[in-house]
KOLGU-4560 file (N, C-alpha, C; in nm, 3 decimals, padded with zeros to 5 digits):
<recs>
<n_xx: 02.537 n_yy: -02.056 n_zz: 00.704 ca_xx: 02.564 ca_yy: -02.157 ca_zz: 00.604 c_xx: 02.563 c_yy: -02.095 c_zz: 00.464 mol: A seq: 1 type: MET>
<n_xx: 02.457 n_yy: -02.020 n_zz: 00.434 ca_xx: 02.449 ca_yy: -01.960 ca_zz: 00.301 c_xx: 02.552 c_yy: -01.849 c_zz: 00.282 mol: A seq: 2 type: LEU>
<n_xx: 02.587 n_yy: -01.781 n_zz: 00.390 ca_xx: 02.686 ca_yy: -01.674 ca_zz: 00.378 c_xx: 02.822 c_yy: -01.734 c_zz: 00.345 mol: A seq: 3 type: ILE>
<n_xx: 02.855 n_yy: -01.849 n_zz: 00.404 ca_xx: 02.981 ca_yy: -01.917 ca_zz: 00.369 c_xx: 02.979 c_yy: -01.961 c_zz: 00.224 mol: A seq: 4 type: ASN>
<n_xx: 02.867 n_yy: -02.014 n_zz: 00.179 ca_xx: 02.857 ca_yy: -02.057 ca_zz: 00.039 c_xx: 02.871 c_yy: -01.937 c_zz: -00.055 mol: A seq: 5 type: ALA>
<n_xx: 02.813 n_yy: -01.824 n_zz: -00.016 ca_xx: 02.824 ca_yy: -01.703 ca_zz: -00.099 c_xx: 02.969 c_yy: -01.656 c_zz: -00.106 mol: A seq: 6 type: ALA>
<n_xx: 03.038 n_yy: -01.662 n_zz: 00.007 ca_xx: 03.179 ca_yy: -01.621 ca_zz: 00.008 c_xx: 03.263 c_yy: -01.712 c_zz: -00.082 mol: A seq: 7 type: PHE>
<n_xx: 03.244 n_yy: -01.842 n_zz: -00.070 ca_xx: 03.321 ca_yy: -01.937 ca_zz: -00.152 c_xx: 03.288 c_yy: -01.922 c_zz: -00.301 mol: A seq: 8 type: HIS>
<n_xx: 03.161 n_yy: -01.904 n_zz: -00.331 ca_xx: 03.122 ca_yy: -01.884 ca_zz: -00.471 c_xx: 03.182 c_yy: -01.755 c_zz: -00.526 mol: A seq: 9 type: THR>
<n_xx: 03.185 n_yy: -01.652 n_zz: -00.444 ca_xx: 03.245 ca_yy: -01.525 ca_zz: -00.487 c_xx: 03.393 c_yy: -01.538 c_zz: -00.515 mol: A seq: 10 type: GLY>
<n_xx: 03.464 n_yy: -01.611 n_zz: -00.431 ca_xx: 03.608 ca_yy: -01.631 ca_zz: -00.453 c_xx: 03.632 c_yy: -01.710 c_zz: -00.581 mol: A seq: 11 type: VAL>
<n_xx: 03.555 n_yy: -01.817 n_zz: -00.602 ca_xx: 03.570 ca_yy: -01.896 ca_zz: -00.724 c_xx: 03.533 c_yy: -01.815 c_zz: -00.848 mol: A seq: 12 type: TRP>
<n_xx: 03.433 n_yy: -01.727 n_zz: -00.835 ca_xx: 03.394 ca_yy: -01.641 ca_zz: -00.947 c_xx: 03.507 c_yy: -01.546 c_zz: -00.983 mol: A seq: 13 type: THR>
<n_xx: 03.566 n_yy: -01.485 n_zz: -00.881 ca_xx: 03.676 ca_yy: -01.393 ca_zz: -00.906 c_xx: 03.794 c_yy: -01.465 c_zz: -00.971 mol: A seq: 14 type: LEU>
<n_xx: 03.826 n_yy: -01.583 n_zz: -00.921 ca_xx: 03.935 ca_yy: -01.662 ca_zz: -00.978 c_xx: 03.904 c_yy: -01.701 c_zz: -01.123 mol: A seq: 15 type: LEU>
<n_xx: 03.779 n_yy: -01.744 n_zz: -01.148 ca_xx: 03.737 ca_yy: -01.781 ca_zz: -01.283 c_xx: 03.749 c_yy: -01.661 c_zz: -01.378 mol: A seq: 16 type: PHE>
<n_xx: 03.707 n_yy: -01.544 n_zz: -01.330 ca_xx: 03.712 ca_yy: -01.424 ca_zz: -01.414 c_xx: 03.856 c_yy: -01.385 c_zz: -01.448 mol: A seq: 17 type: PHE>
<n_xx: 03.942 n_yy: -01.383 n_zz: -01.347 ca_xx: 04.080 ca_yy: -01.340 ca_zz: -01.371 c_xx: 04.152 c_yy: -01.437 c_zz: -01.465 mol: A seq: 18 type: ILE>
<n_xx: 04.138 n_yy: -01.567 n_zz: -01.436 ca_xx: 04.205 ca_yy: -01.666 ca_zz: -01.522 c_xx: 04.146 c_yy: -01.664 c_zz: -01.662 mol: A seq: 19 type: VAL>
<n_xx: 04.014 n_yy: -01.647 n_zz: -01.672 ca_xx: 03.950 ca_yy: -01.645 ca_zz: -01.803 c_xx: 03.987 c_yy: -01.523 c_zz: -01.886 mol: A seq: 20 type: GLY>
<n_xx: 04.012 n_yy: -01.410 n_zz: -01.820 ca_xx: 04.053 ca_yy: -01.290 ca_zz: -01.894 c_xx: 04.199 c_yy: -01.302 c_zz: -01.941 mol: A seq: 21 type: MET>
<n_xx: 04.280 n_yy: -01.373 n_zz: -01.866 ca_xx: 04.419 ca_yy: -01.394 ca_zz: -01.909 c_xx: 04.423 c_yy: -01.488 c_zz: -02.028 mol: A seq: 22 type: VAL>
<n_xx: 04.360 n_yy: -01.604 n_zz: -02.013 ca_xx: 04.356 ca_yy: -01.701 ca_zz: -02.122 c_xx: 04.223 c_yy: -01.777 c_zz: -02.115 mol: A seq: 23 type: ASN>
<n_xx: 04.129 n_yy: -01.746 n_zz: -02.203 ca_xx: 03.997 ca_yy: -01.809 ca_zz: -02.196 c_xx: 03.998 c_yy: -01.960 c_zz: -02.218 mol: A seq: 24 type: PRO>
<n_xx: 04.106 n_yy: -02.013 n_zz: -02.275 ca_xx: 04.111 ca_yy: -02.158 ca_zz: -02.300 c_xx: 04.131 c_yy: -02.236 c_zz: -02.170 mol: A seq: 25 type: LYS>
<n_xx: 04.184 n_yy: -02.175 n_zz: -02.067 ca_xx: 04.209 ca_yy: -02.249 ca_zz: -01.943 c_xx: 04.078 c_yy: -02.286 c_zz: -01.872 mol: A seq: 26 type: TRP>
<n_xx: 03.990 n_yy: -02.192 n_zz: -01.840 ca_xx: 03.867 ca_yy: -02.235 ca_zz: -01.771 c_xx: 03.765 c_yy: -02.300 c_zz: -01.864 mol: A seq: 27 type: PRO>
<n_xx: 03.767 n_yy: -02.263 n_zz: -01.992 ca_xx: 03.672 ca_yy: -02.320 ca_zz: -02.088 c_xx: 03.744 c_yy: -02.417 c_zz: -02.181 mol: A seq: 28 type: LEU>
<n_xx: 03.813 n_yy: -02.511 n_zz: -02.124 ca_xx: 03.895 ca_yy: -02.606 ca_zz: -02.201 c_xx: 03.810 c_yy: -02.696 c_zz: -02.290 mol: A seq: 29 type: PHE>
<n_xx: 03.684 n_yy: -02.712 n_zz: -02.260 ca_xx: 03.597 ca_yy: -02.803 ca_zz: -02.335 c_xx: 03.537 c_yy: -02.738 c_zz: -02.460 mol: A seq: 30 type: PHE>
<n_xx: 03.558 n_yy: -02.609 n_zz: -02.482 ca_xx: 03.508 ca_yy: -02.541 ca_zz: -02.601 c_xx: 03.620 c_yy: -02.529 c_zz: -02.705 mol: A seq: 31 type: LEU>
<n_xx: 03.579 n_yy: -02.527 n_zz: -02.831 ca_xx: 03.679 ca_yy: -02.514 ca_zz: -02.937 c_xx: 03.729 c_yy: -02.370 c_zz: -02.949 mol: A seq: 32 type: LYS>
<n_xx: 03.637 n_yy: -02.273 n_zz: -02.943 ca_xx: 03.675 ca_yy: -02.132 ca_zz: -02.954 c_xx: 03.616 c_yy: -02.053 c_zz: -02.837 mol: A seq: 33 type: LYS>
<n_xx: 03.676 n_yy: -02.059 n_zz: -02.718 ca_xx: 03.623 ca_yy: -01.979 ca_zz: -02.606 c_xx: 03.658 c_yy: -01.832 c_zz: -02.625 mol: A seq: 34 type: PRO>
<n_xx: 03.571 n_yy: -01.747 n_zz: -02.575 ca_xx: 03.595 ca_yy: -01.603 ca_zz: -02.588 c_xx: 03.589 c_yy: -01.537 c_zz: -02.451 mol: A seq: 35 type: SER>
<n_xx: 03.647 n_yy: -01.419 n_zz: -02.444 ca_xx: 03.644 ca_yy: -01.343 ca_zz: -02.319 c_xx: 03.502 c_yy: -01.295 c_zz: -02.287 mol: A seq: 36 type: ARG>
<n_xx: 03.423 n_yy: -01.272 n_zz: -02.391 ca_xx: 03.284 ca_yy: -01.230 ca_zz: -02.369 c_xx: 03.205 c_yy: -01.340 c_zz: -02.297 mol: A seq: 37 type: PHE>
<n_xx: 03.229 n_yy: -01.465 n_zz: -02.332 ca_xx: 03.163 ca_yy: -01.577 ca_zz: -02.266 c_xx: 03.208 c_yy: -01.587 c_zz: -02.119 mol: A seq: 38 type: LEU>
<n_xx: 03.337 n_yy: -01.562 n_zz: -02.096 ca_xx: 03.388 ca_yy: -01.557 ca_zz: -01.959 c_xx: 03.316 c_yy: -01.448 c_zz: -01.880 mol: A seq: 39 type: ILE>
<n_xx: 03.299 n_yy: -01.331 n_zz: -01.940 ca_xx: 03.231 ca_yy: -01.220 ca_zz: -01.875 c_xx: 03.086 c_yy: -01.255 c_zz: -01.841 mol: A seq: 40 type: LEU>
<n_xx: 03.017 n_yy: -01.320 n_zz: -01.932 ca_xx: 02.876 ca_yy: -01.358 ca_zz: -01.908 c_xx: 02.868 c_yy: -01.460 c_zz: -01.794 mol: A seq: 41 type: ILE>
<n_xx: 02.952 n_yy: -01.560 n_zz: -01.796 ca_xx: 02.950 ca_yy: -01.663 ca_zz: -01.692 c_xx: 02.986 c_yy: -01.604 c_zz: -01.556 mol: A seq: 42 type: ILE>
<n_xx: 03.086 n_yy: -01.516 n_zz: -01.553 ca_xx: 03.126 ca_yy: -01.453 ca_zz: -01.427 c_xx: 03.014 c_yy: -01.363 c_zz: -01.373 mol: A seq: 43 type: ALA>
<n_xx: 02.941 n_yy: -01.296 n_zz: -01.462 ca_xx: 02.830 ca_yy: -01.212 ca_zz: -01.418 c_xx: 02.719 c_yy: -01.296 c_zz: -01.355 mol: A seq: 44 type: THR>
<n_xx: 02.687 n_yy: -01.407 n_zz: -01.416 ca_xx: 02.584 ca_yy: -01.496 ca_zz: -01.361 c_xx: 02.629 c_yy: -01.553 c_zz: -01.227 mol: A seq: 45 type: VAL>
<n_xx: 02.754 n_yy: -01.594 n_zz: -01.218 ca_xx: 02.805 ca_yy: -01.646 ca_zz: -01.091 c_xx: 02.807 c_yy: -01.539 c_zz: -00.983 mol: A seq: 46 type: LEU>
<n_xx: 02.838 n_yy: -01.416 n_zz: -01.020 ca_xx: 02.835 ca_yy: -01.306 ca_zz: -00.922 c_xx: 02.692 c_yy: -01.283 c_zz: -00.872 mol: A seq: 47 type: PHE>
<n_xx: 02.595 n_yy: -01.287 n_zz: -00.961 ca_xx: 02.455 ca_yy: -01.269 ca_zz: -00.919 c_xx: 02.412 c_yy: -01.382 c_zz: -00.825 mol: A seq: 48 type: MET>
<n_xx: 02.459 n_yy: -01.503 n_zz: -00.853 ca_xx: 02.425 ca_yy: -01.616 ca_zz: -00.766 c_xx: 02.486 c_yy: -01.595 c_zz: -00.627 mol: A seq: 49 type: ILE>
<n_xx: 02.611 n_yy: -01.554 n_zz: -00.622 ca_xx: 02.674 ca_yy: -01.535 ca_zz: -00.491 c_xx: 02.611 c_yy: -01.417 c_zz: -00.415 mol: A seq: 50 type: SER>
<n_xx: 02.571 n_yy: -01.311 n_zz: -00.484 ca_xx: 02.504 ca_yy: -01.200 ca_zz: -00.417 c_xx: 02.367 c_yy: -01.242 c_zz: -00.362 mol: A seq: 51 type: ALA>
<n_xx: 02.296 n_yy: -01.324 n_zz: -00.437 ca_xx: 02.167 ca_yy: -01.375 ca_zz: -00.390 c_xx: 02.185 c_yy: -01.465 c_zz: -00.269 mol: A seq: 52 type: THR>
<n_xx: 02.284 n_yy: -01.551 n_zz: -00.272 ca_xx: 02.311 ca_yy: -01.637 ca_zz: -00.157 c_xx: 02.345 c_yy: -01.554 c_zz: -00.033 mol: A seq: 53 type: LEU>
<n_xx: 02.423 n_yy: -01.450 n_zz: -00.051 ca_xx: 02.460 ca_yy: -01.365 ca_zz: 00.061 c_xx: 02.338 c_yy: -01.294 c_zz: 00.120 mol: A seq: 54 type: TYR>
<n_xx: 02.252 n_yy: -01.241 n_zz: 00.033 ca_xx: 02.131 ca_yy: -01.174 ca_zz: 00.080 c_xx: 02.036 c_yy: -01.268 c_zz: 00.152 mol: A seq: 55 type: GLY>
<n_xx: 02.018 n_yy: -01.388 n_zz: 00.099 ca_xx: 01.931 ca_yy: -01.486 ca_zz: 00.164 c_xx: 01.989 c_yy: -01.532 c_zz: 00.297 mol: A seq: 56 type: GLU>
<n_xx: 02.120 n_yy: -01.545 n_zz: 00.303 ca_xx: 02.185 ca_yy: -01.583 ca_zz: 00.428 c_xx: 02.165 c_yy: -01.478 c_zz: 00.535 mol: A seq: 57 type: GLY>
<n_xx: 02.178 n_yy: -01.351 n_zz: 00.498 ca_xx: 02.153 ca_yy: -01.243 ca_zz: 00.594 c_xx: 02.007 c_yy: -01.240 c_zz: 00.638 mol: A seq: 58 type: ASN>
<n_xx: 01.915 n_yy: -01.264 n_zz: 00.546 ca_xx: 01.773 ca_yy: -01.263 ca_zz: 00.580 c_xx: 01.740 c_yy: -01.377 c_zz: 00.676 mol: A seq: 59 type: ARG>
<n_xx: 01.795 n_yy: -01.495 n_zz: 00.650 ca_xx: 01.769 ca_yy: -01.609 ca_zz: 00.739 c_xx: 01.831 c_yy: -01.587 c_zz: 00.876 mol: A seq: 60 type: GLN>
<n_xx: 01.950 n_yy: -01.528 n_zz: 00.880 ca_xx: 02.014 ca_yy: -01.503 ca_zz: 01.009 c_xx: 01.934 c_yy: -01.402 c_zz: 01.089 mol: A seq: 61 type: ARG>
<n_xx: 01.882 n_yy: -01.298 n_zz: 01.024 ca_xx: 01.800 ca_yy: -01.200 ca_zz: 01.094 c_xx: 01.671 c_yy: -01.262 c_zz: 01.145 mol: A seq: 62 type: ALA>
<n_xx: 01.611 n_yy: -01.351 n_zz: 01.067 ca_xx: 01.488 ca_yy: -01.419 ca_zz: 01.111 c_xx: 01.516 c_yy: -01.510 c_zz: 01.230 mol: A seq: 63 type: ALA>
<n_xx: 01.630 n_yy: -01.579 n_zz: 01.229 ca_xx: 01.665 ca_yy: -01.666 ca_zz: 01.342 c_xx: 01.690 c_yy: -01.584 c_zz: 01.468 mol: A seq: 64 type: GLU>
<n_xx: 01.759 n_yy: -01.469 n_zz: 01.454 ca_xx: 01.784 ca_yy: -01.384 ca_zz: 01.570 c_xx: 01.654 c_yy: -01.328 c_zz: 01.625 mol: A seq: 65 type: GLU>
<n_xx: 01.562 n_yy: -01.290 n_zz: 01.538 ca_xx: 01.433 ca_yy: -01.237 ca_zz: 01.583 c_xx: 01.353 c_yy: -01.346 c_zz: 01.653 mol: A seq: 66 type: GLN>
<n_xx: 01.357 n_yy: -01.468 n_zz: 01.602 ca_xx: 01.285 ca_yy: -01.578 ca_zz: 01.666 c_xx: 01.344 c_yy: -01.607 c_zz: 01.804 mol: A seq: 67 type: ALA>
<n_xx: 01.475 n_yy: -01.599 n_zz: 01.816 ca_xx: 01.538 ca_yy: -01.622 ca_zz: 01.946 c_xx: 01.499 c_yy: -01.512 c_zz: 02.045 mol: A seq: 68 type: ALA>
<n_xx: 01.496 n_yy: -01.386 n_zz: 01.999 ca_xx: 01.455 ca_yy: -01.275 ca_zz: 02.086 c_xx: 01.309 c_yy: -01.291 c_zz: 02.129 mol: A seq: 69 type: LYS>
<n_xx: 01.223 n_yy: -01.334 n_zz: 02.037 ca_xx: 01.082 ca_yy: -01.355 ca_zz: 02.071 c_xx: 01.067 c_yy: -01.466 c_zz: 02.174 mol: A seq: 70 type: ASP>
<n_xx: 01.145 n_yy: -01.574 n_zz: 02.159 ca_xx: 01.135 ca_yy: -01.684 ca_zz: 02.255 c_xx: 01.182 c_yy: -01.641 c_zz: 02.393 mol: A seq: 71 type: ALA>
<n_xx: 01.288 n_yy: -01.564 n_zz: 02.398 ca_xx: 01.339 ca_yy: -01.516 ca_zz: 02.527 c_xx: 01.239 c_yy: -01.421 c_zz: 02.591 mol: A seq: 72 type: VAL>
<n_xx: 01.180 n_yy: -01.332 n_zz: 02.512 ca_xx: 01.084 ca_yy: -01.238 ca_zz: 02.569 c_xx: 00.958 c_yy: -01.309 c_zz: 02.619 mol: A seq: 73 type: SER>
<n_xx: 00.919 n_yy: -01.418 n_zz: 02.555 ca_xx: 00.803 ca_yy: -01.495 ca_zz: 02.603 c_xx: 00.835 c_yy: -01.564 c_zz: 02.734 mol: A seq: 74 type: LYS>
<n_xx: 00.959 n_yy: -01.605 n_zz: 02.751 ca_xx: 00.998 ca_yy: -01.670 ca_zz: 02.876 c_xx: 01.007 c_yy: -01.568 c_zz: 02.988 mol: A seq: 75 type: ILE>
<n_xx: 01.067 n_yy: -01.453 n_zz: 02.959 ca_xx: 01.085 ca_yy: -01.352 ca_zz: 03.063 c_xx: 00.957 c_yy: -01.278 c_zz: 03.097 mol: A seq: 76 type: LEU>
<n_xx: 00.871 n_yy: -01.256 n_zz: 03.000 ca_xx: 00.746 ca_yy: -01.185 ca_zz: 03.022 c_xx: 00.631 c_yy: -01.271 c_zz: 02.969 mol: A seq: 77 type: LYS>
<n_xx: 00.584 n_yy: -01.365 n_zz: 03.052 ca_xx: 00.474 ca_yy: -01.449 ca_zz: 03.003 c_xx: 00.346 c_yy: -01.368 c_zz: 02.986 mol: A seq: 78 type: PRO>
<n_xx: 00.262 n_yy: -01.415 n_zz: 02.898 ca_xx: 00.137 ca_yy: -01.344 ca_zz: 02.874 c_xx: 00.049 c_yy: -01.356 c_zz: 02.998 mol: A seq: 79 type: SER>
<n_xx: -00.025 n_yy: -01.250 n_zz: 03.032 ca_xx: -00.106 ca_yy: -01.253 ca_zz: 03.153 c_xx: -00.221 c_yy: -01.354 c_zz: 03.141 mol: A seq: 80 type: PRO>
<n_xx: -00.244 n_yy: -01.425 n_zz: 03.250 ca_xx: -00.353 ca_yy: -01.523 ca_zz: 03.252 c_xx: -00.482 c_yy: -01.451 c_zz: 03.289 mol: A seq: 81 type: ALA>
<n_xx: -00.595 n_yy: -01.497 n_zz: 03.240 ca_xx: -00.721 ca_yy: -01.431 ca_zz: 03.275 c_xx: -00.752 c_yy: -01.450 c_zz: 03.423 mol: A seq: 82 type: PRO>
<n_xx: -00.799 n_yy: -01.343 n_zz: 03.485 ca_xx: -00.832 ca_yy: -01.345 ca_zz: 03.628 c_xx: -00.982 c_yy: -01.367 c_zz: 03.642 mol: A seq: 83 type: VAL>
<n_xx: -01.023 n_yy: -01.465 n_zz: 03.724 ca_xx: -01.167 ca_yy: -01.486 ca_zz: 03.741 c_xx: -01.232 c_yy: -01.369 c_zz: 03.816 mol: A seq: 84 type: PRO>
<n_xx: -01.345 n_yy: -01.325 n_zz: 03.767 ca_xx: -01.417 ca_yy: -01.215 ca_zz: 03.827 c_xx: -01.543 c_yy: -01.272 c_zz: 03.893 mol: A seq: 85 type: VAL>
<n_xx: -01.567 n_yy: -01.241 n_zz: 04.022 ca_xx: -01.687 ca_yy: -01.293 ca_zz: 04.086 c_xx: -01.812 c_yy: -01.231 c_zz: 04.027 mol: A seq: 86 type: PRO>
<n_xx: -01.910 n_yy: -01.316 n_zz: 04.003 ca_xx: -02.037 ca_yy: -01.271 ca_zz: 03.947 c_xx: -02.141 c_yy: -01.273 c_zz: 04.059 mol: A seq: 87 type: VAL>
<n_xx: -02.212 n_yy: -01.162 n_zz: 04.083 ca_xx: -02.311 ca_yy: -01.162 ca_zz: 04.191 c_xx: -02.430 c_yy: -01.250 c_zz: 04.155 mol: A seq: 88 type: PRO>
<n_xx: -02.482 n_yy: -01.318 n_zz: 04.256 ca_xx: -02.598 ca_yy: -01.405 ca_zz: 04.238 c_xx: -02.723 c_yy: -01.320 c_zz: 04.256 mol: A seq: 89 type: VAL>
<n_xx: -02.815 n_yy: -01.324 n_zz: 04.160 ca_xx: -02.935 ca_yy: -01.240 ca_zz: 04.174 c_xx: -03.024 c_yy: -01.293 c_zz: 04.287 mol: A seq: 90 type: PRO>
<n_xx: -03.086 n_yy: -01.199 n_zz: 04.356 ca_xx: -03.176 ca_yy: -01.238 ca_zz: 04.464 c_xx: -03.310 c_yy: -01.282 c_zz: 04.407 mol: A seq: 91 type: GLU>
<n_xx: -03.365 n_yy: -01.386 n_zz: 04.466 ca_xx: -03.496 ca_yy: -01.435 ca_zz: 04.424 c_xx: -03.602 c_yy: -01.369 c_zz: 04.513 mol: A seq: 92 type: ILE>
<n_xx: -03.700 n_yy: -01.300 n_zz: 04.456 ca_xx: -03.800 ca_yy: -01.234 ca_zz: 04.540 c_xx: -03.883 c_yy: -01.337 c_zz: 04.617 mol: A seq: 93 type: PRO>
<n_xx: -03.929 n_yy: -01.296 n_zz: 04.734 ca_xx: -04.009 ca_yy: -01.385 ca_zz: 04.819 c_xx: -04.140 c_yy: -01.416 c_zz: 04.751 mol: A seq: 94 type: ALA>
<n_xx: -04.189 n_yy: -01.535 n_zz: 04.771 ca_xx: -04.317 ca_yy: -01.578 ca_zz: 04.716 c_xx: -04.305 c_yy: -01.647 c_zz: 04.583 mol: A seq: 95 type: GLY>
<n_xx: -04.190 n_yy: -01.658 n_zz: 04.522 ca_xx: -04.176 ca_yy: -01.730 ca_zz: 04.396 c_xx: -04.138 c_yy: -01.873 c_zz: 04.427 mol: A seq: 96 type: THR>
<n_xx: -04.180 n_yy: -01.965 n_zz: 04.342 ca_xx: -04.147 ca_yy: -02.105 ca_zz: 04.368 c_xx: -03.994 c_yy: -02.122 c_zz: 04.371 mol: A seq: 97 type: PRO>
<n_xx: -03.942 n_yy: -02.198 n_zz: 04.462 ca_xx: -03.801 ca_yy: -02.227 ca_zz: 04.475 c_xx: -03.731 c_yy: -02.132 c_zz: 04.570 mol: A seq: 98 type: GLY>
<n_xx: -03.800 n_yy: -02.031 n_zz: 04.622 ca_xx: -03.736 ca_yy: -01.940 ca_zz: 04.715 c_xx: -03.744 c_yy: -01.997 c_zz: 04.854 mol: A seq: 99 type: SER>
<n_xx: -03.651 n_yy: -01.964 n_zz: 04.938 ca_xx: -03.647 ca_yy: -02.017 ca_zz: 05.074 c_xx: -03.744 c_yy: -01.942 c_zz: 05.164 mol: A seq: 100 type: ALA>
<n_xx: -03.784 n_yy: -01.823 n_zz: 05.127 ca_xx: -03.870 ca_yy: -01.740 ca_zz: 05.212 c_xx: -04.015 c_yy: -01.747 c_zz: 05.162 mol: A seq: 101 type: LYS>
<n_xx: -04.087 n_yy: -01.847 n_zz: 05.187 ca_xx: -04.226 ca_yy: -01.858 ca_zz: 05.142 c_xx: -04.315 c_yy: -01.802 c_zz: 05.240 mol: A seq: 102 type: ASN>
</recs>
């Protein structure tokens, strides 16, 4: 999702930059005196935004792939269950109360 947004933002940034360098009045029609320097600043900020979106999209995709691999590995190799170990019963010496051999 974010990678698509980064791609679209990058295309719009490139279009904004090219059109703004040809005639700054076209993209900045609402300003009285638009300049090419302002176009350059805006295009730089938009480029940084699209690069950040692309990086975050790649990071999220890698995290999702890792989570899927972890889930599959847990299904294929379940964690070992504890095995009960028999505990020996201590012998009660003869002559003590509660022993069967009085």
